[in-house]
C-alpha positions, -999 to +999 in steps of 0.1 A: -018-065+082+017-060+090+033-025+081+058-046+062+034-064+043+015-034+033+047-015+022+057-050+007+023-050-014+030-013-024+065-023-035+053-053-059+023-033-069+049-010-083+035+021-063+072+033-052+087+031-088+063+049-101+067+074-071+103+072-073+105+085-104+083+112-093+093+123-062+128+126-046+144+092-029+143+112+005+104+109+008+095+121+044+089+094+069+058+086+074+038+092+104+005+078+117-013+110+114-002+105+080-016+071+077-049+084+097-057+111+068-052+083+046-072+061+057-100+085+063-095+096+028-102+061+016-129+050+041-148+081+035-149+072-006-168+039-018-146+037-048-114+046-032-125+020-008-132-008-033-102+000-053-082-004-019-097-036-012-090-048-049-058-040-047-053-060-012-069-091-032-044-085-062-016-082-035-022-120-023-028-131-057+007-113-064+024-133-037+014-163-047+024-157-082+060-152-067+061-181-043+054-202-075+080-183-093+054-171-119+069-137-131+047-130-159+018-135-140+029-111-110+045-085-133+006-086-148-009-083-115+015-056-103+005-037-133-037-040-120-026-031-086-007-002-099-041+009-114-059+006-087-033+024-066-034+054-091-074+054-078-061+060-041-045+094-050-015+110-044-016+110-006-014+072-008+017+074-025+037+097-005+023+076+024+037+042+009+068+063+003+071+071+033+066+038+050+100+031+033+117+052+059+097+036+092+108+008+114+080-019+117+094-029+150+095+005+164+062+022+187+055+048+153+056+015+131+034-002+150+011+024+152+007+030+116+003-007+111-025-009+135-039+026+115-039+008+082-053-027+099-084-005+097-086-007+060-087-045+059-117-043+080-136-022+055-127-053+031-144-080+049-114-096+062 
């Protein structure tokens, strides 16, 4: 999963909308070390791992709904994804906000994408 897709799922899921309301728009740029900490936190907690996997499945469903221009379904799914994201903790929100200032083609962006891809392996993808 590319960094842009992770950030897109987060955006669609409403994470930045909620987080921007709670945090200043000048969130610190995410680093690979930040991503590694969040991945470890999710990997070490079965409930968080399940919430992440469920959220990625919903992210795929949101993408399909958007392709069909079914905004009502996409919005309903985004609300579910937002609830699941809440189970991942504030560290996840902070990471997602910080990803918005990372160039996915940069060395840092590619390293973060690789780190986040390790979560997908936990979901059987």
